[in-house]
C-alpha positions in Angstrom: 31.0 54.0 -20.1 27.9 55.9 -20.9 24.7 55.7 -18.8 21.4 56.8 -20.2 18.4 57.0 -17.9 15.0 57.7 -19.5 11.6 57.6 -17.9 8.6 56.8 -20.1 5.4 57.9 -18.3 3.1 56.6 -21.1 4.3 53.7 -23.2 1.6 54.2 -25.9 -0.1 57.3 -27.3 -3.0 57.7 -29.7 -2.2 59.5 -33.0 -3.9 62.7 -31.6 -2.0 62.5 -28.3 1.3 62.0 -30.1 0.6 64.8 -32.5 -0.2 67.1 -29.6 3.0 66.0 -27.6 5.3 66.2 -30.6 3.8 69.3 -32.2 3.3 67.5 -35.5 0.1 67.8 -37.4 -2.3 64.9 -37.0 -2.1 64.0 -40.7 1.7 64.0 -40.6 1.6 61.5 -37.8 -0.8 59.3 -39.8 1.5 59.6 -42.8 4.6 58.7 -40.8 2.9 55.6 -39.4 1.8 54.6 -42.9 5.4 55.0 -44.1 6.7 53.0 -41.2 8.6 55.9 -39.6 6.7 55.6 -36.4 6.3 52.3 -34.6 2.8 51.2 -33.5 1.4 48.7 -31.1 -0.3 45.8 -32.8 -4.1 45.9 -32.5 -5.9 43.0 -30.9 -9.3 44.3 -31.9 -9.9 46.0 -35.3 -12.2 48.5 -33.5 -9.5 49.7 -31.1 -7.6 52.9 -31.8 -4.1 52.5 -33.3 -1.4 53.5 -30.8 2.1 54.9 -31.3 4.7 52.8 -29.4 6.6 55.5 -27.4 8.7 52.9 -25.7 10.1 51.7 -29.0 10.9 55.4 -30.0 12.8 55.9 -26.7 14.8 52.7 -27.2 15.6 53.7 -30.7 16.7 57.2 -29.6 19.0 55.7 -26.9 20.6 53.3 -29.3 21.3 56.0 -31.8 22.8 58.2 -29.1 25.0 55.4 -27.9 26.1 54.7 -31.5 27.0 58.4 -32.0 29.0 58.5 -28.8 30.9 55.3 -29.7 31.7 56.8 -33.1 33.0 60.0 -31.5 35.2 57.9 -29.1 36.6 55.9 -32.0 37.3 59.1 -34.0 39.1 60.6 -31.0 41.2 57.5 -30.6 42.3 57.5 -34.2 43.4 61.1 -33.9 45.5 60.4 -30.8 
């Protein structure tokens, strides 16, 4: 069994905050959101700043890691 423990200190970041934290240029972050490659929090007010959904990114990363580990285990079992 695999246990993954992650702590998210900030569930949402502005584009500028995410760009700074990830090291990506601000315009790249905007493009990734536009292309659907970064999840965002739905806006309740059209005047509010759009926010990157960091929680969704963490969950996606954990699910991908778990899938990779399951595939490795299956491959190892087939070799045995």
